[in-house]
Each structure stands twice: as structure tokens, then as C-alpha cells.
N, C-alpha and C positions, 0 to 999 in steps of 0.2 A: 930555627931561622926561617926567614921568608923564602919560599920557593914558588916559582911560576914555571910550569912545564907545558909547553905547547905540543900539539900533535895534530895530525890530519893533513899535513902537506903532501905534495906529490906532483906527478906529471899529469896534466889534463889538456885536452884539445881546446882550441878557441871555441867559445860558446858554451863550454862545459861548466860544471859546478863543483865546488869543494866546500866542506865545512871544517873549519879549524876550531880546535878546542884548547882551552888553557885551564889547567888544574892548579889551584892556588892553595897554599898552606902557610902556616906560621904567622898569620895575622887574622884579625876579625874581618873576614872577607865581606860580609854584608854591610859593613860600615864605610866602605871605600869605593869610589868610582874606579872603573877599569877602562883601559884603552887598548887598541891594536895599532901598531905601527908597522911599517915595512921599509926595507932597504934593498934597492936594486943594485946590481954590480956597478961600481964607479959613481954611485950617487949617495946623497946624504939620506939618513933615516927620515922618513916622513910619516906624519899622522894619517891614520886610516879611519878610525872610528872610536867613539867614546860612549860610555854608558854610565849613568849615575848609580849610586849605591843601591837605590830601590829599583833601578831599571826603568824608571818613568821617563827620564830625560836621555835622549840619544842625539848624537851629532856625527856627521860624516864629512870626509874630504869630498870636494866637488867631483873628483875623478872617479869616485866609487858610488856616489849617491844614486839610489834607484837600483843598484845591482847587488850591493852588500847589505846585510842586516846583522847588527850586533845584538846579542841577547845574553842573559845570565841566569844561573840557577843558584840562588843563595843557599839553598838547602844542601847543595852538592859542592859548593865552593868552585863553581865552574863559570867560565865566560866563553862565549862562542862568537864566531863570525861566519855567517852563511854567505858564500860568494857565488853569485850566479853570473851568467853571460860573461865569463872570463875572457880577457883579451891578452895578447902577448905582453903588453905593457904592464900587466899585473904581476909579471914574473918578478919575484923578490923573495927575500927571507922575511917572514912575518913574525913579529914579536908581540908578546903580551906585556902590558905594563900596568903596575898597580903598587900601591904602598911604597912609592919611590924605588921600585925594583923592576928589573927586566928578566924575562925568560931567556932561554938560550936560542930561541928562534926555530922556525920550521920552514923548509924550502917549498916554495910554490913555483912551478914551472908551467907556463902556458905555451904550448907549441904543438904544431901538427907534425 
């Protein structure tokens, strides 16, 4: 069955960095685009970043453009998001999405 497992979340100070990872299995990973979403407490889940199946095309939410970078390794069935210059408003549970499936999420907390 399809599995998406996120990791790499944690507590970081404002201005810090984190790299989230998502391990995918159960489908032909290299054939599908992947995305990251996030959900803050009391808010709806929102789009963060997208990467095409080949990794050539990428897009970002305006709120993270210039600070976050999405990437993938099709040989390892992994997708990543490098998050720099983190702000308190980036605090959320971050989810990996692909093949019409969601991971369980990983918590990112940005606080001093």
C-alpha cells in the first residue's frame, strides 16, 4: 500500500533552519509529482511547495518563496523541503502529499 512518512520536524528558533524529509513507498515514485502542505492550529491545511516528477518544475506558496526549497531524489524515493529563515508563523504540522495520499505529518515549531 501507499506510504508517505515524514521526518525532520522539531523546535527551532526564529531565523533557524530545518530540513524535512518524506519517504515514499507503494507506488512508482519517479512518475508522480509531490507536494508539501502545512496546517497550523485552528487553520485550514495550506499548500507549501510542489515539485514535478522529474524535479524540473517547482512552485511555492508566496509565504515561503525565497526561504523554502523543495527537492527530490527519485533513486531513493525521497522528497525534501529545506526551510531557512524560519518565522513563528511557519509553526505547523507539515504533510507530504503524493499519489493522492497524505503522510501523517511532522510538527515544526518556531519559537524562542
